[in-house]
C-alpha positions as CSV (number, residue, x, y, z in Angstrom):
1,X,111.4,-36.0,95.7
2,X,112.1,-34.2,99.1
3,X,112.1,-30.5,99.0
4,X,115.9,-29.0,99.9
5,X,115.6,-27.8,103.5
6,X,117.9,-24.7,102.9
7,X,115.4,-23.7,100.1
8,X,113.1,-22.4,102.9
9,X,112.8,-19.8,105.4
10,X,111.2,-18.1,108.3
11,X,110.7,-14.3,107.9
12,X,110.7,-12.3,111.2
13,X,108.7,-9.1,111.0
14,X,107.9,-6.8,113.8
15,X,104.7,-4.7,113.7
16,X,102.8,-1.7,115.7
17,X,100.1,-4.3,116.8
18,X,98.5,-7.7,116.4
19,X,96.3,-6.2,113.8
20,X,98.9,-4.7,111.8
21,X,100.8,-8.0,111.7
22,X,97.5,-9.7,110.9
23,X,97.0,-7.1,108.0
24,X,100.6,-7.9,106.5
25,X,100.0,-11.7,107.2
26,X,96.7,-11.5,104.9
27,X,98.5,-9.5,102.0
28,X,101.3,-12.2,102.1
29,X,99.1,-15.2,102.5
30,X,96.6,-14.1,99.8
31,X,99.0,-13.9,97.2
32,X,100.4,-17.5,98.4
33,X,104.0,-15.9,99.0
34,X,103.9,-17.9,102.1
35,X,102.1,-21.0,103.4
36,X,101.6,-19.9,107.2
37,X,101.9,-16.7,109.6
38,X,102.3,-16.8,113.3
39,X,101.5,-13.5,115.5
40,X,102.8,-13.3,118.7
41,X,101.5,-10.4,120.6
42,X,102.2,-8.4,122.6
43,X,105.8,-8.2,123.0
44,X,107.8,-5.7,124.7
45,X,110.8,-4.0,122.6
46,X,113.7,-1.9,123.5
47,X,115.5,-0.5,120.6
48,X,117.9,2.4,119.6
49,X,116.1,4.9,117.4
50,X,117.6,8.0,116.1
51,X,120.0,8.0,118.9
52,X,117.5,7.5,121.7
53,X,116.8,4.3,123.7
54,X,113.2,3.5,122.9
55,X,110.6,1.2,124.5
56,X,107.5,0.0,122.9
57,X,104.6,-2.8,122.8
58,X,104.7,-4.4,119.6
59,X,103.8,-7.9,117.7
60,X,105.9,-10.4,115.8
61,X,104.9,-11.8,112.4
62,X,106.6,-15.0,111.5
63,X,106.0,-16.2,108.0
64,X,107.0,-19.7,106.6
65,X,107.9,-19.5,103.1
66,X,110.2,-20.8,100.1
67,X,113.6,-18.6,100.2
68,X,113.2,-17.6,96.5
69,X,110.0,-15.5,97.2
70,X,111.8,-13.4,100.1
71,X,112.4,-10.3,98.2
72,X,108.6,-10.5,96.9
73,X,107.6,-10.7,100.4
74,X,109.8,-8.0,101.6
75,X,108.4,-5.7,98.9
76,X,104.9,-6.6,99.9
77,X,105.7,-5.7,103.6
78,X,107.5,-2.6,103.2
79,X,104.7,-1.3,100.7
80,X,102.0,-1.7,103.6
81,X,104.0,-1.4,106.6
82,X,103.3,1.6,109.1
83,X,106.9,1.6,110.1
84,X,109.6,3.7,108.4
85,X,112.1,1.1,109.0
86,X,110.4,-2.1,109.9
87,X,112.4,-5.3,110.9
88,X,112.2,-7.9,108.1
89,X,114.6,-10.7,108.5
90,X,115.2,-13.8,106.5
91,X,115.9,-16.9,108.9
92,X,117.2,-19.8,106.6
93,X,115.9,-23.0,107.8
94,X,118.6,-25.6,108.1
95,X,116.3,-28.3,108.5
96,X,112.8,-29.5,108.7
97,X,110.0,-32.0,108.6
98,X,110.0,-33.2,104.9
99,X,106.3,-33.4,105.1
100,X,106.0,-29.9,106.3
101,X,108.5,-28.4,103.7
102,X,106.5,-30.1,101.0
103,X,103.2,-28.6,102.3
104,X,105.0,-25.1,102.2
105,X,106.1,-25.6,98.5
106,X,102.5,-26.9,97.8
107,X,101.0,-23.9,99.4
108,X,103.2,-21.4,97.5
109,X,103.5,-22.8,94.0
110,X,100.9,-20.4,92.9
111,X,102.5,-17.3,94.2
112,X,101.6,-14.1,92.6
113,X,103.2,-10.6,93.0
């Protein structure tokens, strides 16, 4: 049986550095909440924070996971993130290579929280 594509997502997270992104990725991956993490760093971010336009170098963490694990992943990231209000965004997948989605399912079937 092929996995339902809408059952999977990418989770986009910003972090203060590549090191923080990797630390967060390891926390999530060691609990089998996601199958894979990609880290892009450095990125340049411009954003409004408390009425001021800010600029910072950050890292982006992208996790590949089943959608039903999003709330648990969000909780883990919030518990270990250095930001007061980190960007944690679920991006549902409309389609994906069935074999790749099956791999995500297999790698996260023993998820723990």
